[in-house]
All heavy atoms as an XYZ file, in Angstrom:
966
protein
N       0.820     -1.164     -0.042
C      -0.024      0.010      0.006
C       0.873      1.241     -0.033
O       1.812      1.308      0.755
C      -0.869      0.025      1.189
C      -1.808      1.231      1.277
S      -2.618      1.443      2.899
C      -3.714      0.141      2.904
N       0.627      2.212     -0.880
C       1.380      3.371     -0.980
C       0.527      4.597     -0.443
O      -0.477      4.897     -1.088
C       1.743      3.633     -2.402
C       2.698      4.811     -2.546
O       3.416      5.129     -1.596
O       2.673      5.407     -3.661
N       0.927      5.127      0.745
C       0.210      6.185      1.357
C       1.012      7.394      1.191
O       2.198      7.443      1.462
C      -0.047      5.880      2.820
C      -0.887      4.675      2.990
C      -0.719      7.124      3.499
C      -1.067      4.260      4.414
N       0.359      8.477      0.692
C       1.023      9.751      0.439
C       0.414     10.822      1.405
O      -0.787     10.830      1.566
C       1.014     10.174     -0.958
C       1.680      9.269     -1.933
C       1.612      9.727     -3.357
O       1.139     10.784     -3.696
N       2.176      8.993     -4.238
N       1.308     11.574      1.952
C       0.832     12.702      2.863
C       1.564     13.993      2.443
O       2.752     13.865      1.974
C       1.101     12.444      4.344
C       0.232     11.284      4.819
C       2.527     12.219      4.645
N       0.964     15.119      2.587
C       1.622     16.395      2.259
C       2.437     16.810      3.459
O       2.290     16.219      4.563
C       0.611     17.389      1.764
C      -0.372     17.810      2.717
O      -0.051     17.921      3.949
N      -1.611     18.153      2.296
N       3.225     17.880      3.295
C       4.042     18.359      4.361
C       3.321     18.786      5.640
O       3.731     18.461      6.702
C       4.849     19.543      3.862
C       5.991     19.127      2.940
C       6.753     20.385      2.423
O       6.912     21.344      3.235
O       7.221     20.356      1.336
N       2.205     19.459      5.453
C       1.371     19.856      6.540
C       0.790     18.666      7.368
O       0.872     18.609      8.568
C       0.195     20.781      6.138
C      -0.659     21.228      7.322
N      -0.252     22.161      8.255
C      -1.926     20.797      7.656
C      -1.194     22.311      9.145
N      -2.231     21.519      8.812
N       0.327     17.664      6.657
C      -0.116     16.426      7.295
C       0.949     15.727      8.115
O       0.721     15.288      9.207
C      -0.744     15.455      6.275
C      -1.993     15.914      5.660
C      -2.462     15.139      4.431
O      -1.600     14.705      3.693
N      -3.743     14.977      4.290
N       2.160     15.628      7.459
C       3.298     15.051      8.186
C       3.666     15.802      9.413
O       3.866     15.264     10.434
C       4.441     14.949      7.211
C       5.734     14.272      7.831
C       5.452     12.908      8.361
C       6.831     14.267      6.790
N       3.704     17.165      9.245
C       3.979     18.038     10.425
C       3.015     17.785     11.554
O       3.452     17.568     12.716
C       3.922     19.474     10.025
C       4.138     20.470     11.132
C       3.921     21.882     10.653
O       4.887     22.399     10.032
O       2.943     22.497     10.949
N       1.736     17.683     11.308
C       0.685     17.399     12.305
C       0.861     16.017     12.966
O       0.768     15.838     14.147
C      -0.728     17.514     11.779
C      -1.103     18.901     11.191
C      -0.607     20.096     11.889
N      -0.896     20.195     13.345
C      -0.325     21.001     14.200
N       0.563     21.886     13.758
N      -0.573     21.062     15.503
N       1.270     15.022     12.183
C       1.486     13.700     12.686
C       2.699     13.651     13.679
O       2.634     13.129     14.729
C       1.658     12.639     11.570
C       2.232     11.305     12.146
C       0.397     12.418     10.797
N       3.784     14.367     13.262
C       4.994     14.397     14.046
C       4.614     15.195     15.383
O       5.077     14.677     16.445
C       6.175     15.033     13.322
C       7.387     15.241     14.212
C       6.542     14.267     12.108
N       3.998     16.324     15.305
C       3.631     17.038     16.486
C       2.730     16.221     17.417
O       2.964     16.338     18.642
C       2.990     18.449     16.073
C       4.076     19.346     15.458
C       2.348     19.078     17.313
C       3.601     20.618     14.884
N       1.788     15.551     16.822
C       0.917     14.696     17.669
C       1.837     13.579     18.396
O       1.596     13.363     19.577
C      -0.034     13.958     16.847
C      -1.111     13.149     17.579
C      -2.225     12.668     16.766
C      -3.161     11.865     17.557
N      -4.329     11.485     16.776
N       2.822     13.008     17.732
C       3.690     12.062     18.353
C       4.512     12.773     19.498
O       4.668     12.226     20.533
C       4.584     11.457     17.274
C       5.512     10.396     17.807
C       5.228      9.043     17.963
C       6.886     10.652     18.373
N       6.351      8.490     18.566
C       7.316      9.359     18.783
C       7.670     11.713     18.464
C       8.599      9.207     19.291
C       8.949     11.583     19.011
C       9.408     10.337     19.409
N       5.052     13.962     19.216
C       5.830     14.649     20.147
C       4.948     14.940     21.431
O       5.422     14.848     22.548
C       6.304     15.993     19.553
C       7.438     15.851     18.544
C       7.679     17.223     17.789
C       8.751     15.434     19.241
N       3.713     15.387     21.217
C       2.919     15.722     22.294
C       2.558     14.443     23.161
O       2.501     14.510     24.415
C       1.547     16.337     21.880
C       1.733     17.832     21.486
O       2.647     18.443     21.967
N       0.998     18.252     20.556
N       2.365     13.370     22.452
C       2.092     12.070     23.254
C       3.214     11.717     24.094
O       3.056     11.236     25.182
C       1.829     10.984     22.183
C       1.495      9.669     22.890
C       1.179      8.623     21.878
C       0.947      7.333     22.607
N       0.683      6.218     21.653
N       4.457     11.855     23.605
C       5.678     11.325     24.306
C       6.401     12.467     25.151
O       7.065     12.085     26.115
C       6.625     10.714     23.378
C       6.031      9.516     22.652
N       5.966      8.260     23.292
C       5.509      9.317     21.447
C       5.436      7.385     22.459
N       5.072      8.048     21.404
N       6.247     13.708     24.741
C       6.976     14.791     25.401
C       6.177     16.008     25.680
O       6.727     17.086     25.789
C       8.228     15.121     24.510
C       9.103     13.891     24.261
C       9.054     13.326     23.031
C       9.971     13.440     25.248
C       9.839     12.185     22.782
C      10.777     12.346     25.008
C      10.716     11.667     23.823
N       4.859     15.878     25.801
C       4.024     17.031     25.886
C       3.782     17.448     27.401
O       3.144     18.401     27.627
N       4.426     16.739     28.339
C       4.165     17.087     29.709
C       5.501     17.254     30.447
O       5.643     16.865     31.626
C       3.383     15.939     30.389
C       4.109     14.567     30.245
O       5.121     14.413     29.517
N       3.616     13.637     31.025
N       6.422     17.934     29.810
C       7.750     18.185     30.473
C       7.630     19.258     31.476
O       6.872     20.186     31.373
C       8.802     18.531     29.429
C       8.996     17.534     28.290
C       9.955     18.111     27.309
C       9.506     16.247     28.900
N       8.393     19.156     32.588
C       8.385     20.066     33.700
C       9.574     21.040     33.571
O      10.738     20.559     33.280
C       8.456     19.352     35.047
O       7.443     18.416     35.117
C       8.497     20.253     36.186
N       9.358     22.332     33.791
C      10.419     23.310     33.782
C      11.231     23.261     35.067
O      10.656     23.074     36.142
C       9.826     24.706     33.589
C       9.230     24.974     32.290
C       8.807     26.428     32.117
O       9.208     27.261     32.938
N       7.932     26.681     31.198
N      12.540     23.402     34.905
C      13.403     23.449     36.070
C      14.577     24.399     35.751
O      15.128     24.429     34.782
C      14.018     22.033     36.314
C      14.898     21.911     37.510
C      15.382     20.513     37.708
C      16.157     20.327     38.919
N      16.572     18.993     39.185
N      14.866     25.257     36.777
C      16.009     26.163     36.794
C      17.117     25.546     37.563
O      16.939     24.631     38.417
C      15.591     27.504     37.402
C      14.561     28.278     36.640
C      15.105     28.860     35.396
C      15.894     30.093     35.636
N      16.462     30.700     34.437
N      18.359     25.904     37.294
C      19.614     25.478     37.961
C      20.451     26.703     38.303
O      20.723     27.494     37.361
C      20.246     24.400     37.172
C      21.246     23.624     37.940
N      22.591     24.036     38.112
C      21.166     22.417     38.566
C      23.229     23.207     38.858
N      22.420     22.180     39.030
N      20.962     26.754     39.507
C      21.747     27.926     39.924
C      22.992     28.089     39.106
O      23.491     29.227     38.952
C      22.052     27.840     41.427
C      22.902     26.642     41.776
C      23.230     26.625     43.272
C      23.943     25.304     43.744
N      25.257     25.132     43.151
N      23.565     26.971     38.583
C      24.740     27.077     37.789
C      24.569     27.514     36.380
O      25.455     27.814     35.676
C      25.479     25.746     37.820
C      25.962     25.368     39.210
O      26.186     26.237     40.052
O      26.264     24.136     39.390
N      23.288     27.609     35.921
C      22.876     27.969     34.602
C      21.763     28.945     34.669
O      20.616     28.639     34.274
C      22.499     26.735     33.789
C      23.608     25.680     33.774
N      24.570     25.704     32.817
C      23.826     24.624     34.542
C      25.399     24.685     33.049
N      24.971     23.992     34.053
N      21.992     30.222     35.112
C      20.930     31.172     35.369
C      20.188     31.647     34.099
O      19.073     32.071     34.151
C      21.654     32.366     35.998
C      23.086     32.223     35.547
C      23.268     30.712     35.386
N      20.807     31.403     32.919
C      20.170     31.835     31.655
C      19.444     30.759     30.879
O      18.987     30.903     29.803
C      21.105     32.442     30.621
C      21.790     33.766     31.241
O      21.064     34.504     31.818
N      23.078     33.950     31.026
N      19.347     29.594     31.607
C      18.685     28.407     30.976
C      17.486     27.959     31.703
O      17.401     28.098     32.971
C      19.663     27.261     30.893
O      20.690     27.477     29.971
N      16.491     27.425     30.980
C      15.361     26.716     31.532
C      15.495     25.322     31.038
O      15.604     25.083     29.861
C      13.965     27.369     31.153
C      12.839     26.522     31.714
C      13.929     28.793     31.594
N      15.444     24.374     31.913
C      15.536     22.899     31.534
C      14.153     22.317     31.555
O      13.328     22.632     32.398
C      16.466     22.148     32.471
C      17.904     22.779     32.469
C      18.236     23.718     33.310
C      18.790     22.254     31.488
C      19.525     24.263     33.254
C      20.085     22.759     31.475
C      20.457     23.783     32.311
N      13.874     21.440     30.628
C      12.634     20.761     30.511
C      12.868     19.191     30.842
O      13.674     18.597     30.115
C      11.924     20.928     29.127
C      11.497     22.337     28.997
C      12.348     23.343     28.589
C      10.139     22.650     29.219
C      11.920     24.680     28.472
C       9.728     23.982     29.060
C      10.623     24.944     28.649
O      10.134     26.227     28.553
N      12.303     18.730     31.893
C      12.581     17.506     32.508
C      11.416     16.534     32.293
O      10.194     16.969     32.445
C      12.882     17.686     34.018
C      13.850     18.808     34.303
C      13.363     16.344     34.660
C      15.227     18.639     33.779
N      11.687     15.293     32.004
C      10.615     14.304     31.888
C      10.355     13.676     33.290
O      10.991     14.031     34.313
C      10.915     13.201     30.857
C      12.084     12.284     31.227
O      12.640     12.336     32.338
N      12.502     11.596     30.238
N       9.377     12.733     33.379
C       9.051     12.152     34.604
C      10.137     11.264     35.212
O      10.186     11.006     36.391
C       7.717     11.281     34.430
O       7.973     10.322     33.526
N      11.099     10.890     34.335
C      12.264     10.139     34.832
C      13.395     11.064     35.311
O      14.563     10.542     35.520
N      13.153     12.332     35.437
C      14.166     13.286     35.886
C      15.331     13.442     34.898
O      16.412     13.719     35.322
C      14.566     13.061     37.294
C      15.131     14.282     38.019
O      14.594     15.371     37.794
N      16.137     14.127     38.842
N      15.011     13.252     33.625
C      16.121     13.404     32.593
C      15.809     14.728     31.865
O      14.640     15.030     31.597
C      16.002     12.338     31.586
C      16.227     10.902     32.203
C      15.890      9.830     31.255
O      14.710      9.719     30.928
O      16.873      9.162     30.810
N      16.900     15.416     31.510
C      16.751     16.701     30.725
C      16.469     16.319     29.269
O      17.193     15.580     28.649
C      17.985     17.567     30.803
C      17.896     18.767     29.934
C      18.301     17.994     32.230
N      15.292     16.869     28.819
C      14.867     16.599     27.421
C      15.160     17.774     26.519
O      15.564     17.615     25.345
C      13.394     16.195     27.429
C      13.101     15.042     28.296
C      12.930     15.940     25.980
C      13.913     13.757     27.927
N      15.105     18.951     27.120
C      15.415     20.189     26.366
C      15.996     21.189     27.273
O      15.730     21.217     28.496
C      14.088     20.737     25.732
C      13.367     19.841     24.831
S      11.970     20.728     24.005
C      10.938     21.212     25.375
N      16.809     22.077     26.741
C      17.376     23.210     27.460
C      17.143     24.453     26.615
O      17.486     24.611     25.483
C      18.887     23.079     27.640
C      19.461     24.308     28.287
C      20.985     24.242     28.359
O      21.575     23.223     28.056
O      21.634     25.253     28.708
N      16.359     25.419     27.179
C      16.078     26.708     26.527
C      17.130     27.747     27.078
O      17.123     28.079     28.232
C      14.695     27.171     26.833
C      14.358     28.573     26.430
C      14.848     29.085     25.326
C      13.502     29.379     27.201
C      14.551     30.408     24.892
C      13.194     30.616     26.812
C      13.647     31.192     25.643
O      13.366     32.444     25.312
N      18.002     28.160     26.153
C      18.983     29.169     26.396
C      18.375     30.513     26.211
O      18.239     30.966     25.065
C      20.233     28.933     25.551
C      21.262     30.001     25.743
O      21.054     31.053     26.351
O      22.455     29.726     25.293
N      17.902     31.190     27.302
C      17.157     32.391     27.154
C      17.980     33.542     26.552
O      17.491     34.538     26.092
C      16.629     32.798     28.549
C      15.601     31.789     29.075
C      15.217     32.104     30.486
O      16.037     32.124     31.393
N      13.885     32.247     30.692
N      19.276     33.458     26.754
C      20.203     34.520     26.273
C      20.301     34.476     24.775
O      20.361     35.518     24.106
C      21.526     34.387     26.914
C      22.492     35.553     26.698
C      23.740     35.500     27.567
O      24.141     34.334     27.845
O      24.256     36.574     27.882
N      20.435     33.276     24.146
C      20.626     33.150     22.712
C      19.415     32.706     21.973
O      19.444     32.551     20.743
C      21.771     32.120     22.466
C      23.101     32.661     23.027
O      23.441     33.810     22.800
N      23.712     31.771     23.724
N      18.261     32.393     22.669
C      17.072     32.049     22.078
C      17.187     30.648     21.389
O      16.526     30.376     20.386
C      16.462     33.075     21.145
C      16.017     34.269     21.828
C      16.760     35.243     22.503
C      14.696     34.699     22.106
N      16.032     36.216     23.027
C      14.770     35.892     22.779
C      13.401     34.137     21.734
C      13.600     36.563     23.179
C      12.345     34.889     22.093
C      12.399     35.986     22.836
N      18.093     29.839     21.917
C      18.243     28.455     21.305
C      17.574     27.406     22.205
O      17.618     27.618     23.428
C      19.763     28.169     21.187
C      20.436     28.899     20.103
O      19.829     29.366     19.160
O      21.654     29.157     20.329
N      17.011     26.366     21.645
C      16.528     25.259     22.422
C      17.314     24.088     21.993
O      17.156     23.658     20.813
C      14.956     25.086     22.222
C      14.521     23.876     23.045
C      14.241     26.322     22.691
N      18.019     23.487     22.903
C      18.796     22.324     22.630
C      17.880     21.083     22.908
O      17.368     20.999     24.034
C      20.109     22.244     23.503
C      21.019     23.389     23.183
C      20.976     24.493     24.008
C      21.826     23.317     22.137
C      21.820     25.563     23.759
C      22.718     24.419     21.839
C      22.645     25.567     22.655
O      23.507     26.564     22.402
N      17.678     20.244     21.965
C      16.798     19.107     22.053
C      17.678     17.876     22.263
O      18.652     17.686     21.555
C      16.021     18.914     20.724
C      15.350     20.204     20.289
C      15.064     17.769     20.837
C      14.152     20.647     21.060
N      17.286     17.100     23.218
C      18.039     15.834     23.536
C      17.975     14.959     22.345
O      16.930     14.484     21.908
C      17.349     15.185     24.752
C      18.164     13.966     25.234
O      18.392     13.073     24.466
N      18.450     13.968     26.530
N      19.154     14.620     21.779
C      19.228     13.915     20.554
C      18.709     12.443     20.773
O      17.984     11.940     19.927
C      20.643     13.867     20.014
C      20.782     13.175     18.729
C      20.457     13.872     17.595
C      21.198     11.866     18.638
C      20.540     13.220     16.367
C      21.255     11.189     17.425
C      20.992     11.906     16.298
O      21.072     11.213     15.027
N      19.148     11.799     21.836
C      18.798     10.426     22.049
C      17.238     10.226     22.267
O      16.707      9.293     21.738
C      19.535      9.816     23.182
C      21.033      9.614     23.005
C      21.837     10.838     23.368
O      21.290     11.888     23.864
O      23.074     10.783     23.190
N      16.689     11.141     23.009
C      15.298     10.983     23.382
C      14.306     11.463     22.301
O      13.224     10.837     22.167
C      14.954     11.679     24.674
C      15.406     11.001     25.944
N      16.254      9.955     25.914
C      15.140     11.257     27.179
C      16.465      9.553     27.157
N      15.819     10.317     27.915
N      14.624     12.568     21.651
C      13.677     13.113     20.673
C      14.183     13.165     19.264
O      13.607     12.485     18.389
C      13.235     14.568     21.103
C      12.579     14.590     22.470
C      12.346     15.136     20.066
C      12.134     15.875     22.827
N      15.246     13.862     19.056
C      15.695     14.189     17.719
C      15.895     12.894     16.841
O      15.406     12.763     15.681
C      16.940     15.056     17.698
C      17.167     15.892     16.446
C      17.635     15.411     15.285
C      16.831     17.191     16.288
N      17.678     16.431     14.337
C      17.198     17.489     14.927
C      16.233     18.180     17.055
C      16.999     18.827     14.382
C      16.101     19.454     16.616
C      16.473     19.765     15.250
N      16.677     11.995     17.332
C      17.041     10.792     16.537
C      15.720      9.903     16.344
O      15.644      9.321     15.273
C      18.090      9.957     17.207
O      17.580      9.426     18.470
N      14.805      9.932     17.263
C      13.625      9.180     17.065
C      12.726      9.775     15.959
O      12.162      9.050     15.155
C      12.840      9.064     18.375
C      13.587      8.144     19.358
C      12.805      7.906     20.662
C      13.393      6.800     21.464
N      14.296      7.201     22.428
N      12.583     11.024     15.969
C      11.801     11.707     14.910
C      12.499     11.519     13.589
O      11.847     11.173     12.579
C      11.725     13.243     15.141
C      11.160     13.942     14.008
C      10.872     13.446     16.345
N      13.824     11.536     13.538
C      14.590     11.268     12.362
C      14.288      9.892     11.810
O      14.011      9.717     10.621
C      16.099     11.449     12.664
C      16.992     11.450     11.470
C      18.429     11.724     12.018
O      18.871     11.184     12.993
O      19.052     12.638     11.390
N      14.431      8.863     12.649
C      14.274      7.502     12.165
C      12.815      7.122     11.982
O      12.457      6.396     10.965
C      14.956      6.519     13.152
O      14.295      6.583     14.405
N      11.880      7.467     12.850
C      10.456      7.125     12.710
C       9.785      7.788     11.509
O       9.026      7.112     10.805
C       9.709      7.489     13.968
C       9.862      6.701     15.188
C       9.184      7.281     16.372
C       9.311      5.266     14.989
N      10.136      9.022     11.186
C       9.502      9.737     10.146
C      10.348     10.000      8.904
O       9.921     10.616      8.039
C       8.915     11.084     10.678
C       7.935     10.867     11.802
C       8.380     10.981     13.146
C       6.654     10.437     11.507
C       7.463     10.768     14.174
C       5.683     10.259     12.573
C       6.128     10.394     13.940
N      11.597      9.473      8.970
C      12.525      9.614      7.865
C      12.655     11.084      7.350
O      12.604     11.375      6.185
C      12.060      8.762      6.688
C      11.844      7.285      7.039
N      12.827      6.421      7.229
C      10.691      6.628      7.259
C      12.290      5.249      7.613
N      11.049      5.340      7.684
N      12.975     11.923      8.333
C      13.157     13.365      8.055
C      14.567     13.774      8.129
O      15.353     13.186      8.900
C      12.290     14.155      9.062
C      10.821     13.985      8.964
C      10.142     14.587     10.167
C      10.274     14.527      7.671
N      14.871     14.817      7.369
C      16.214     15.464      7.418
C      16.289     16.488      8.517
O      15.270     16.989      9.052
C      16.513     16.056      6.075
C      16.511     15.099      4.867
C      17.581     14.106      4.957
O      18.732     14.451      5.443
O      17.407     12.991      4.554
N      17.488     16.879      8.855
C      17.746     17.879      9.886
C      16.888     19.097      9.833
O      16.163     19.520     10.768
C      19.214     18.230     10.010
C      19.563     19.042     11.155
C      19.986     18.513     12.368
C      19.530     20.438     11.117
C      20.302     19.269     13.501
C      19.839     21.263     12.253
C      20.245     20.629     13.395
O      20.537     21.415     14.468
N      16.886     19.758      8.670
C      16.126     20.964      8.468
C      14.652     20.802      8.589
O      13.958     21.672      9.085
C      16.488     21.650      7.131
C      17.847     22.292      7.090
O      18.399     22.571      8.203
O      18.441     22.442      6.002
N      14.185     19.682      8.124
C      12.724     19.390      8.312
C      12.335     19.213      9.755
O      11.256     19.708     10.224
C      12.318     18.133      7.538
C      12.515     18.325      6.013
O      12.326     19.420      5.499
O      12.893     17.363      5.343
N      13.231     18.472     10.515
C      12.950     18.294     11.942
C      12.996     19.617     12.629
O      12.135     19.947     13.456
C      13.943     17.295     12.531
C      13.816     15.901     11.932
C      13.825     17.188     14.079
C      14.961     14.983     12.270
N      13.998     20.445     12.300
C      14.107     21.710     12.884
C      12.885     22.580     12.697
O      12.355     23.247     13.650
C      15.405     22.415     12.290
C      15.710     23.701     12.951
C      17.063     24.277     12.363
C      17.348     25.626     12.934
N      18.660     26.082     12.424
N      12.277     22.611     11.513
C      11.102     23.336     11.243
C       9.923     22.857     12.026
O       9.166     23.609     12.556
C      10.757     23.277      9.739
O      11.748     23.894      8.979
N       9.707     21.549     12.106
C       8.654     20.983     12.850
C       8.817     21.214     14.366
O       7.798     21.579     15.112
C       8.538     19.447     12.579
C       8.076     19.223     11.140
C       7.530     18.850     13.577
C       8.148     17.782     10.682
N      10.050     21.111     14.885
C      10.299     21.393     16.297
C      10.001     22.850     16.586
O       9.472     23.122     17.712
C      11.816     21.135     16.611
C      12.163     19.666     16.602
S      11.404     18.821     17.946
C      12.164     17.168     17.661
N      10.288     23.729     15.707
C      10.028     25.142     15.980
C       8.508     25.374     16.153
O       8.010     26.009     17.046
C      10.506     25.990     14.764
C      10.380     27.481     15.003
C      11.071     28.259     13.897
C      11.065     29.714     14.026
N      11.710     30.207     15.210
N       7.724     24.778     15.313
C       6.250     24.856     15.375
C       5.722     24.178     16.632
O       5.019     24.816     17.450
C       5.519     24.131     14.224
C       4.015     24.101     14.389
C       5.859     24.930     12.886
N       6.285     23.064     17.013
C       5.934     22.373     18.243
C       6.229     23.216     19.462
O       5.409     23.344     20.400
C       6.599     20.961     18.364
C       6.344     20.203     19.585
C       5.141     19.813     19.951
C       7.238     19.699     20.564
N       5.226     19.044     21.164
C       6.566     19.035     21.456
C       8.636     19.832     20.578
C       7.212     18.478     22.638
C       9.282     19.224     21.702
C       8.551     18.561     22.666
N       7.478     23.761     19.553
C       7.891     24.566     20.684
C       7.007     25.828     20.792
O       6.697     26.205     21.955
C       9.328     24.975     20.579
C      10.342     23.808     20.684
C      11.775     24.225     20.282
C      10.341     23.187     22.014
N       6.631     26.377     19.712
C       5.769     27.578     19.777
C       4.353     27.203     20.231
O       3.816     27.890     21.099
C       5.730     28.308     18.399
C       6.998     29.015     17.998
C       6.968     29.605     16.626
O       6.002     29.427     15.907
O       7.965     30.199     16.281
N       3.759     26.156     19.648
C       2.423     25.845     19.979
C       2.283     25.251     21.395
O       1.290     25.571     22.072
C       1.886     24.751     18.957
C       1.675     25.307     17.587
C       1.123     24.220     16.640
O       1.024     22.966     17.013
O       0.854     24.558     15.501
N       3.147     24.397     21.755
C       2.938     23.578     23.033
C       3.737     24.122     24.226
O       3.348     23.863     25.366
C       3.241     22.125     22.736
C       2.201     21.590     21.690
O       1.166     21.174     22.163
O       2.516     21.643     20.564
N       4.871     24.840     23.960
C       5.663     25.316     25.057
C       5.733     26.849     25.081
O       6.436     27.406     25.900
C       7.022     24.624     25.090
C       6.987     23.238     25.616
C       6.866     22.206     24.740
C       6.876     22.934     26.986
C       6.766     20.861     25.215
C       6.776     21.697     27.455
C       6.720     20.613     26.568
O       6.521     19.349     27.057
N       5.016     27.427     24.101
C       4.963     28.875     24.046
C       6.324     29.596     23.909
O       6.557     30.640     24.391
C       4.188     29.495     25.179
C       2.819     28.911     25.432
C       1.927     28.880     24.227
C       0.564     28.240     24.473
N       0.093     27.463     23.424
N       7.265     28.893     23.303
C       8.657     29.436     23.086
C       8.679     29.978     21.614
O       9.108     29.285     20.696
C       9.637     28.274     23.227
C       9.688     27.649     24.660
C      10.707     26.509     24.686
C      10.153     28.735     25.672
N       8.282     31.193     21.554
C       8.143     31.828     20.276
C       9.492     32.478     19.896
O      10.138     33.121     20.665
C       7.019     32.902     20.245
C       6.930     33.619     18.903
C       5.713     32.254     20.606
N       9.856     32.300     18.636
C      11.147     32.959     18.092
C      12.376     32.186     18.483
O      13.466     32.750     18.280
N      12.305     30.965     18.956
C      13.465     30.189     19.284
C      14.028     29.418     18.094
O      13.343     29.205     17.159
C      13.270     29.244     20.512
C      12.815     30.035     21.691
C      12.251     28.246     20.174
N      15.273     29.005     18.259
C      15.912     28.117     17.227
C      16.144     26.748     17.866
O      16.955     26.605     18.763
C      17.229     28.675     16.796
O      17.067     29.998     16.312
C      17.905     27.806     15.744
N      15.449     25.719     17.431
C      15.682     24.360     17.918
C      16.935     23.801     17.300
O      17.218     23.919     16.081
C      14.476     23.572     17.448
C      13.600     24.468     16.587
C      14.303     25.815     16.507
N      17.710     23.085     18.135
C      19.007     22.506     17.734
C      19.031     21.097     18.166
O      18.731     20.815     19.337
C      20.147     23.286     18.271
C      20.247     24.731     17.913
C      21.280     25.484     18.740
C      20.514     24.966     16.425
N      19.411     20.180     17.313
C      19.553     18.821     17.654
C      20.937     18.584     18.285
O      21.882     18.479     17.570
N      20.969     18.580     19.582
C      22.265     18.429     20.298
C      22.741     17.081     20.071
O      22.032     16.130     20.054
C      22.089     18.784     21.757
C      23.343     18.951     22.550
C      24.219     20.088     21.901
O      23.728     21.061     21.332
O      25.449     19.925     21.998
N      24.045     16.908     19.915
C      24.633     15.599     19.631
C      24.400     14.578     20.726
O      23.931     13.416     20.514
C      26.157     15.743     19.474
C      26.625     16.501     18.226
C      28.155     16.614     18.218
C      26.175     15.801     16.940
N      24.508     15.003     21.990
C      24.359     14.058     23.065
C      24.071     14.800     24.343
O      24.597     15.862     24.604
C      25.649     13.223     23.239
O      25.659     12.519     24.455
N      23.214     14.226     25.125
C      22.886     14.819     26.533
C      24.236     14.839     27.313
O      24.453     15.769     28.066
C      21.902     13.998     27.190
N      25.052     13.855     27.178
C      26.373     13.868     27.914
C      27.176     15.023     27.509
O      27.844     15.668     28.397
C      27.060     12.500     27.631
N      27.157     15.381     26.224
C      28.025     16.524     25.842
C      27.595     17.814     26.477
O      28.376     18.754     26.669
C      27.909     16.682     24.292
C      28.656     15.563     23.548
O      29.405     14.802     24.125
N      28.409     15.537     22.279
N      26.306     17.978     26.800
C      25.795     19.173     27.440
C      25.992     19.166     28.940
O      25.794     20.152     29.603
C      24.293     19.335     27.118
C      23.916     19.696     25.722
C      24.405     21.066     25.278
C      23.598     22.153     26.018
N      24.225     23.449     25.863
N      26.377     18.015     29.508
C      26.478     17.927     30.946
C      25.144     17.923     31.655
O      25.090     18.328     32.912
N      24.095     17.501     30.998
C      22.760     17.561     31.538
C      22.580     16.664     32.761
O      21.735     16.939     33.600
C      21.733     17.224     30.505
C      21.470     18.336     29.530
C      21.786     19.689     29.679
C      20.813     18.265     28.235
N      21.368     20.386     28.575
C      20.843     19.531     27.684
C      20.358     17.149     27.502
C      20.278     19.777     26.411
C      19.787     17.468     26.296
C      19.773     18.705     25.747
N      23.361     15.630     32.846
C      23.199     14.672     33.941
C      23.417     15.409     35.346
O      22.754     15.159     36.226
C      24.198     13.531     33.781
C      23.934     12.327     34.693
C      22.680     11.677     34.266
C      22.463     10.386     35.104
N      21.109      9.925     34.991
N      24.295     16.375     35.351
C      24.642     17.110     36.525
C      23.461     18.005     36.926
O      23.344     18.375     38.109
C      25.893     17.933     36.356
C      27.176     17.027     36.220
C      28.412     17.849     36.230
N      28.382     18.980     35.223
C      28.778     18.848     34.011
N      29.261     17.709     33.513
N      28.816     19.881     33.191
N      22.614     18.391     36.003
C      21.533     19.319     36.288
C      20.473     18.601     37.125
O      19.917     19.223     38.046
C      20.828     19.787     35.001
C      21.892     20.502     34.035
C      19.615     20.673     35.218
C      22.491     21.785     34.658
N      20.240     17.326     36.882
C      19.107     16.643     37.606
C      19.610     15.954     38.832
O      18.824     15.427     39.613
C      18.411     15.673     36.653
O      19.368     14.775     36.123
C      17.717     16.399     35.513
N      20.933     15.919     39.063
C      21.374     15.240     40.302
C      21.484     16.226     41.401
O      21.575     17.385     41.320
C      22.764     14.611     40.047
C      22.652     13.448     39.114
O      21.604     12.865     38.926
N      23.777     13.071     38.449
């Protein structure tokens, strides 16, 4: 069976998936990172970091970015565009730049939640 969807339909499907799996993240601040807001899942893992100074949102590659990439067969720029819409609609982060961070370990996020 060959199913075809347009870009808008695909965007809505990806956003629905994101909301199902990551729509209930909790905001957390950390004294060592005063310009950042961290978004934590129920397992106390950092899923996103919003750098308020630079308007960047670092997306946890292992938890979100790579899954969207493999499940929906999307390229980096397509994921970035969809993430931007999702962050604006669901987290009210307007005007930010979503970035697929290489690894949570590279950001030192483990220290944030400990």
